[in-house]
C-alpha positions as CSV (number, residue, x, y, z in Angstrom):
1,M,21.4,-17.6,-2.6
2,V,18.0,-19.0,-2.3
3,C,19.6,-22.8,-2.2
4,G,21.5,-21.4,0.9
5,I,18.9,-19.8,2.3
6,I,16.7,-23.0,2.0
7,S,19.6,-25.7,3.1
8,F,20.4,-23.7,6.3
9,L,17.0,-22.3,7.5
10,V,14.2,-24.2,5.7
11,L,15.5,-27.9,6.0
12,R,17.7,-27.6,8.9
13,L,20.6,-29.4,7.2
14,F,23.4,-27.7,9.5
15,S,22.3,-27.1,13.2
16,P,22.5,-23.6,14.3
17,W,25.4,-23.9,16.8
18,V,27.1,-24.7,13.1
19,I,25.5,-21.6,11.6
20,V,26.5,-19.8,14.2
21,L,30.1,-21.1,14.7
22,M,30.7,-20.3,10.6
23,A,29.6,-17.1,10.7
24,V,32.1,-16.2,13.8
25,L,35.1,-18.0,11.9
26,A,34.3,-16.0,8.5
27,G,34.1,-12.6,10.9
28,L,37.3,-13.3,12.1
29,M,39.0,-14.2,9.0
30,L,37.7,-11.8,7.0
31,M,39.1,-8.6,9.4
32,P,42.4,-8.6,8.3
33,V,41.6,-8.8,4.3
34,L,38.9,-6.0,4.9
35,M,41.4,-3.7,7.1
36,R,43.6,-3.9,3.7
37,V,40.9,-3.0,1.0
38,K,41.5,0.2,-0.2
39,K,38.4,2.5,-1.6
40,S,39.9,2.7,-4.9
41,D,39.8,-1.2,-5.5
42,S,37.3,-2.6,-8.3
43,S,35.1,-5.4,-7.2
44,L,36.9,-7.9,-8.6
45,Q,40.0,-6.9,-6.8
46,I,37.7,-6.9,-3.4
47,Q,36.1,-10.6,-3.8
48,T,39.1,-12.5,-4.9
49,P,40.6,-12.0,-1.4
50,I,37.7,-12.5,0.3
51,H,36.7,-15.7,-1.1
52,K,39.4,-17.7,0.5
53,P,38.3,-17.1,4.1
54,L,34.7,-17.6,3.7
55,E,35.7,-20.9,2.2
56,R,37.9,-22.0,5.1
57,A,35.8,-20.7,7.6
58,A,32.8,-22.7,5.6
59,A,35.0,-25.9,5.5
60,T,36.2,-25.7,9.3
61,A,32.6,-25.3,10.5
62,M,31.5,-28.3,8.5
63,L,34.3,-30.2,9.7
64,L,33.5,-29.8,13.3
65,S,30.0,-30.2,12.4
66,Y,30.5,-33.8,12.2
67,L,33.5,-34.3,14.7
68,V,32.2,-32.7,17.7
69,P,29.0,-34.9,18.2
70,A,31.7,-37.9,17.8
71,L,33.9,-36.5,19.9
72,V,31.1,-35.9,22.4
73,K,29.5,-39.2,22.1
74,L,33.2,-40.7,22.1
75,F,33.9,-38.9,25.7
76,A,31.0,-39.1,27.2
77,K,30.9,-42.9,27.9
């Protein structure tokens, strides 16, 4: 967790728009999963289905962090 905070905020490895996009995508992808979670589920039963949407949101945001600047440069000419 500390390494993530350092890389996101201190070292500025990712632009702020990428972090915001990642949070928005994670929120959208987690909504259906969180609606299916029951109060009686154990923490392992909750953690497993939540992991994949977070992973997909992060991967999509990182992919767009490389594609968007290249596309802007390509179409700006």
